[in-house]
TORPA-760994 format. One record per residue (C-alpha): residue in three letters; y negated, z, x. Coordinates in pm, 1 decimal. Example, Ala and Ser with C-alpha at 12.3 -4.5 7.8 and 13.67 -1.06 7.14 Angstrom:
% residues 2
+---------+----------+----------+----------+
| vexdren |    north |       up |     east |
+---------+----------+----------+----------+
|     ALA |    450.0 |    780.0 |   1230.0 |
|     SER |    106.0 |    714.0 |   1367.0 |
+---------+----------+----------+----------+
This chain:
% residues 213
+---------+----------+----------+----------+
| vexdren |    north |       up |     east |
+---------+----------+----------+----------+
|     MET |  -1514.6 |   -557.4 |   -581.4 |
|     LEU |  -1664.1 |   -780.7 |   -312.1 |
|     HIS |  -1720.9 |  -1049.0 |   -576.2 |
|     ASP |  -1910.6 |   -796.8 |   -791.7 |
|     TYR |  -2116.9 |   -677.7 |   -495.0 |
|     LEU |  -2218.4 |  -1029.7 |   -393.0 |
|     THR |  -2293.3 |  -1117.9 |   -755.5 |
|     GLU |  -2520.7 |   -813.3 |   -790.3 |
|     ARG |  -2695.7 |   -920.9 |   -469.4 |
|     GLY |  -2748.9 |  -1268.0 |   -617.8 |
|     VAL |  -2571.1 |  -1446.1 |   -330.3 |
|     ARG |  -2220.2 |  -1500.8 |   -469.0 |
|     ASP |  -2272.8 |  -1878.1 |   -508.5 |
|     ALA |  -2351.3 |  -1900.6 |   -137.2 |
|     CYS |  -2030.7 |  -1721.8 |    -34.4 |
|     ASN |  -1660.4 |  -1803.3 |    -18.7 |
|     ILE |  -1396.1 |  -1529.4 |    -44.9 |
|     THR |  -1043.8 |  -1597.0 |     84.8 |
|     LEU |   -751.1 |  -1354.1 |     84.4 |
|     ILE |   -465.4 |  -1427.8 |    325.8 |
|     MET |   -132.2 |  -1247.1 |    291.1 |
|     PRO |    214.2 |  -1284.1 |    447.7 |
|     LEU |    371.7 |  -1200.2 |    108.4 |
|     SER |    467.8 |  -1457.2 |   -155.3 |
|     ALA |    250.3 |  -1286.3 |   -419.3 |
|     PRO |     -4.1 |  -1001.0 |   -432.6 |
|     ILE |    267.9 |   -756.4 |   -552.1 |
|     PRO |    608.8 |   -932.3 |   -533.6 |
|     PRO |    813.0 |   -663.9 |   -719.1 |
|     ALA |    568.6 |   -667.9 |  -1011.9 |
|     PRO |    522.7 |  -1027.3 |  -1138.2 |
|     ALA |    295.0 |   -925.2 |  -1425.9 |
|     SER |     64.6 |   -744.9 |  -1183.3 |
|     SER |     58.3 |  -1044.6 |   -949.8 |
|     LYS |    -17.1 |  -1279.8 |  -1240.1 |
|     ALA |   -308.8 |  -1063.2 |  -1354.5 |
|     ILE |   -449.3 |  -1045.0 |  -1002.3 |
|     LEU |   -415.8 |  -1420.6 |   -946.5 |
|     THR |   -584.4 |  -1485.4 |  -1281.9 |
|     ALA |   -871.0 |  -1256.5 |  -1178.6 |
|     PHE |   -898.0 |  -1445.4 |   -847.1 |
|     GLU |   -913.7 |  -1778.9 |  -1028.8 |
|     GLU |  -1179.2 |  -1653.6 |  -1270.4 |
|     ARG |  -1390.9 |  -1534.6 |   -979.5 |
|     GLY |  -1339.9 |  -1834.3 |   -751.6 |
|     ILE |  -1143.5 |  -1634.8 |   -491.0 |
|     THR |   -900.3 |  -1836.0 |   -277.2 |
|     PHE |   -553.8 |  -1685.3 |   -227.3 |
|     ILE |   -337.1 |  -1801.2 |     63.5 |
|     CYS |     15.6 |  -1659.0 |     58.6 |
|     LYS |    310.3 |  -1661.2 |    299.0 |
|     ARG |     83.9 |  -1699.0 |    599.3 |
|     ASP |     14.4 |  -1477.4 |    900.6 |
|     VAL |   -312.1 |  -1458.2 |   1093.0 |
|     LEU |   -232.5 |  -1541.0 |   1455.2 |
|     SER |   -574.7 |  -1491.2 |   1609.6 |
|     LEU |   -950.0 |  -1499.0 |   1569.8 |
|     ASP |  -1173.8 |  -1734.2 |   1762.7 |
|     THR |  -1487.3 |  -1521.5 |   1764.5 |
|     ASP |  -1692.6 |  -1787.0 |   1944.1 |
|     ARG |  -1616.9 |  -2054.0 |   1684.3 |
|     LYS |  -1587.7 |  -1800.0 |   1397.7 |
|     ILE |  -1244.1 |  -1935.5 |   1306.6 |
|     VAL |   -931.6 |  -1763.4 |   1170.1 |
|     LEU |   -615.2 |  -1930.7 |   1303.4 |
|     LEU |   -308.7 |  -1912.5 |   1077.3 |
|     ASP |     55.1 |  -1945.1 |   1179.9 |
|     ASP |     76.2 |  -2297.4 |   1030.7 |
|     GLY |   -213.0 |  -2420.1 |   1247.0 |
|     GLN |   -469.5 |  -2402.7 |    967.5 |
|     GLU |   -819.5 |  -2297.0 |   1071.7 |
|     ILE |  -1045.4 |  -2111.1 |    829.2 |
|     PRO |  -1412.9 |  -2047.5 |    909.9 |
|     TYR |  -1550.2 |  -1697.2 |    856.6 |
|     ASP |  -1869.5 |  -1494.8 |    884.5 |
|     LEU |  -1714.0 |  -1158.1 |    794.4 |
|     TYR |  -1346.1 |  -1091.1 |    866.6 |
|     LEU |  -1177.6 |   -785.1 |    714.6 |
|     GLY |   -825.7 |   -758.0 |    854.9 |
|     ILE |   -533.1 |   -516.3 |    848.5 |
|     PRO |   -345.3 |   -507.0 |   1182.0 |
|     ALA |     33.2 |   -516.4 |   1192.4 |
|     HIS |    164.3 |   -170.9 |   1111.0 |
|     CYS |    374.1 |     20.9 |   1362.4 |
|     ALA |    464.9 |    379.3 |   1442.9 |
|     PRO |    217.9 |    548.9 |   1679.2 |
|     ARG |    306.8 |    543.4 |   2046.7 |
|     VAL |    356.8 |    920.5 |   2057.8 |
|     VAL |    620.2 |    892.1 |   1783.2 |
|     VAL |    805.4 |    608.2 |   1956.1 |
|     GLU |    800.4 |    787.6 |   2290.8 |
|     SER |    935.8 |   1105.3 |   2128.3 |
|     GLY |   1272.9 |    937.4 |   2082.2 |
|     LEU |   1269.6 |    979.6 |   1704.6 |
|     THR |   1258.6 |    608.4 |   1624.8 |
|     GLU |   1520.2 |    336.1 |   1605.7 |
|     ASP |   1388.7 |    -21.1 |   1614.6 |
|     GLY |   1036.2 |    115.4 |   1577.7 |
|     TRP |   1083.8 |    346.9 |   1277.3 |
|     ILE |   1229.4 |    692.4 |   1209.5 |
|     PRO |   1558.2 |    685.6 |   1014.3 |
|     ILE |   1570.9 |    959.4 |    748.9 |
|     ASP |   1811.0 |   1103.3 |    494.5 |
|     LEU |   1651.9 |   1025.1 |    156.6 |
|     GLN |   1814.1 |   1335.5 |      9.7 |
|     ASN |   1596.3 |   1570.4 |    213.8 |
|     LEU |   1385.0 |   1361.3 |    456.8 |
|     ARG |   1571.1 |   1497.3 |    760.1 |
|     THR |   1589.5 |   1294.6 |   1078.0 |
|     ARG |   1901.0 |   1283.6 |   1295.1 |
|     PHE |   1756.0 |   1573.5 |   1495.6 |
|     PRO |   1829.4 |   1926.0 |   1361.6 |
|     GLY |   1530.3 |   2088.9 |   1195.1 |
|     VAL |   1312.6 |   1777.3 |   1222.0 |
|     TYR |   1183.7 |   1604.4 |    908.1 |
|     ALA |    974.3 |   1288.0 |    875.6 |
|     ILE |    763.9 |   1145.0 |    593.0 |
|     GLY |    522.6 |    860.9 |    534.1 |
|     ASP |    439.0 |    552.0 |    732.7 |
|     VAL |    653.7 |    625.6 |   1038.7 |
|     THR |    981.4 |    631.4 |    843.0 |
|     ARG |   1235.7 |    369.8 |    743.1 |
|     ALA |   1253.0 |    463.7 |    375.8 |
|     GLY |   1267.5 |    129.2 |    196.4 |
|     VAL |    929.9 |    169.8 |     24.5 |
|     PRO |    577.2 |     43.1 |    103.9 |
|     LYS |    385.2 |    242.7 |    360.3 |
|     VAL |    120.3 |    383.3 |    127.5 |
|     GLY |     -9.2 |    729.7 |     53.8 |
|     VAL |    149.3 |    784.3 |   -287.4 |
|     PHE |    496.1 |    752.6 |   -136.8 |
|     ALA |    407.0 |    979.0 |    156.0 |
|     GLU |    290.9 |   1239.4 |    -96.6 |
|     SER |    618.7 |   1241.6 |   -289.9 |
|     MET |    819.6 |   1233.9 |     34.2 |
|     GLY |    624.4 |   1536.2 |    154.9 |
|     ARG |    714.2 |   1723.5 |   -162.0 |
|     VAL |   1086.9 |   1653.4 |   -113.1 |
|     ALA |   1070.4 |   1756.0 |    254.3 |
|     ALA |    886.7 |   2080.2 |    170.3 |
|     GLU |   1137.5 |   2171.3 |   -100.6 |
|     ALA |   1425.9 |   2091.7 |    135.7 |
|     ILE |   1280.9 |   2316.4 |    407.5 |
|     ILE |   1226.6 |   2599.2 |    157.7 |
|     ALA |   1583.2 |   2558.5 |     27.4 |
|     GLU |   1720.9 |   2571.2 |    381.0 |
|     ILE |   1528.0 |   2887.9 |    467.8 |
|     THR |   1600.9 |   3067.9 |    140.9 |
|     GLU |   1946.5 |   2915.6 |     88.4 |
|     GLY |   1819.3 |   2808.1 |   -252.1 |
|     GLN |   1880.3 |   2503.9 |   -468.0 |
|     LYS |   1849.5 |   2170.9 |   -289.2 |
|     PRO |   1579.6 |   1934.8 |   -418.7 |
|     ASP |   1640.7 |   1604.3 |   -589.7 |
|     ALA |   1646.7 |   1312.4 |   -349.6 |
|     PHE |   1336.1 |   1103.7 |   -282.0 |
|     ALA |   1319.0 |    877.5 |   -589.1 |
|     GLY |   1115.5 |    588.3 |   -449.5 |
|     LYS |    882.3 |    589.4 |   -751.1 |
|     ALA |    503.9 |    574.7 |   -748.7 |
|     SER |    201.4 |    451.7 |   -940.9 |
|     CYS |    -75.5 |    253.5 |   -774.2 |
|     TYR |   -417.6 |    172.1 |   -916.7 |
|     ILE |   -565.9 |   -176.3 |   -883.0 |
|     GLU |   -940.7 |   -235.4 |   -889.3 |
|     PHE |  -1029.1 |   -536.4 |  -1106.7 |
|     GLY |  -1406.0 |   -495.3 |  -1079.5 |
|     VAL |  -1651.9 |   -495.6 |  -1371.1 |
|     GLY |  -1568.6 |   -130.6 |  -1436.1 |
|     LYS |  -1196.6 |   -180.9 |  -1501.4 |
|     VAL |   -882.4 |    -59.2 |  -1325.9 |
|     GLY |   -517.6 |   -161.4 |  -1373.6 |
|     ARG |   -202.3 |     25.9 |  -1275.6 |
|     VAL |    141.3 |    -70.9 |  -1150.6 |
|     ASP |    431.0 |    175.0 |  -1175.6 |
|     MET |    690.4 |     99.1 |   -908.1 |
|     ASP |   1056.0 |    196.7 |   -879.8 |
|     PHE |   1215.2 |     82.6 |   -555.2 |
|     PHE |   1558.3 |    237.3 |   -601.6 |
|     ALA |   1629.9 |    164.0 |   -969.1 |
|     GLY |   1853.0 |   -133.8 |   -900.2 |
|     PRO |   1934.0 |   -407.6 |   -651.8 |
|     THR |   1565.6 |   -504.6 |   -630.7 |
|     PRO |   1240.8 |   -308.8 |   -681.0 |
|     VAL |   1088.5 |   -308.5 |  -1028.6 |
|     GLY |    721.1 |   -286.1 |  -1120.6 |
|     THR |    562.8 |   -226.9 |  -1462.1 |
|     PHE |    202.8 |   -335.4 |  -1511.5 |
|     THR |    -62.8 |   -169.0 |  -1727.8 |
|     GLU |   -355.4 |   -396.2 |  -1813.2 |
|     PRO |   -700.1 |   -316.5 |  -1666.3 |
|     SER |   -914.1 |    -84.9 |  -1878.5 |
|     THR |  -1200.6 |    161.4 |  -1858.9 |
|     ALA |   -955.8 |    440.4 |  -1950.9 |
|     LEU |   -767.9 |    380.5 |  -1626.6 |
|     VAL |  -1096.0 |    420.1 |  -1436.8 |
|     THR |  -1103.2 |    780.0 |  -1560.9 |
|     GLU |   -734.3 |    824.9 |  -1481.1 |
|     LYS |   -782.2 |    693.8 |  -1128.4 |
|     HIS |  -1080.5 |    924.5 |  -1075.5 |
|     HIS |   -871.4 |   1222.9 |  -1186.6 |
|     PHE |   -587.7 |   1112.5 |   -956.6 |
|     GLY |   -820.3 |   1119.4 |   -656.8 |
|     SER |  -1025.0 |   1427.7 |   -747.5 |
|     SER |   -717.1 |   1638.2 |   -827.5 |
|     ARG |   -573.3 |   1569.6 |   -483.8 |
|     ARG |   -899.9 |   1639.4 |   -305.0 |
|     LEU |   -913.8 |   1974.2 |   -484.1 |
|     ARG |   -547.9 |   2053.5 |   -412.3 |
|     TRP |   -554.8 |   1953.1 |    -46.1 |
|     PHE |   -909.3 |   2037.0 |     60.9 |
|     GLY |  -1033.1 |   2282.5 |   -204.2 |
|     ARG |  -1316.6 |   2060.8 |   -323.0 |
+---------+----------+----------+----------+
């Protein structure tokens, strides 16, 4: 998307784009997805640096320092800080080693009547919104079942679909299953204009459901 923006501005040839990740591939459990992304990077002249952490930024020299000592110059740095549970959650006593342990059958914590979903949990899945959504559904059904003494819900399945922007008006999709076997499995759907419509519906349907608009 940044490549497309700079190209439309007519300045892409004057810019370098580098993506740095601590992972071995863009999406390790989904090799086909990673291959498609890396091919798109190569076609667009985007540098991908894997298995590296950013240690610090030298804002005076405009340098990114990596954990192997490599220095990369930058004008614009877009970074994601290390994820952790909020201080209020840690201080509540809910966490163990920084995260909240949960029962995947119902999303209960070890404290009676307390449930946890999303990024603060130790659930064995990436900390992204689609998993928080499905975890929330399991927790809600479990709470309803407890109050009404009704049927217990199915356990959190660890499945989700994520959309990948490929630019030029195309979107891909990866369908992930983290609990299917000994290792997570991802199935890739090639980028298309049809998936642009699907992604739009995915977002608009949730805005309508959650916020009424």
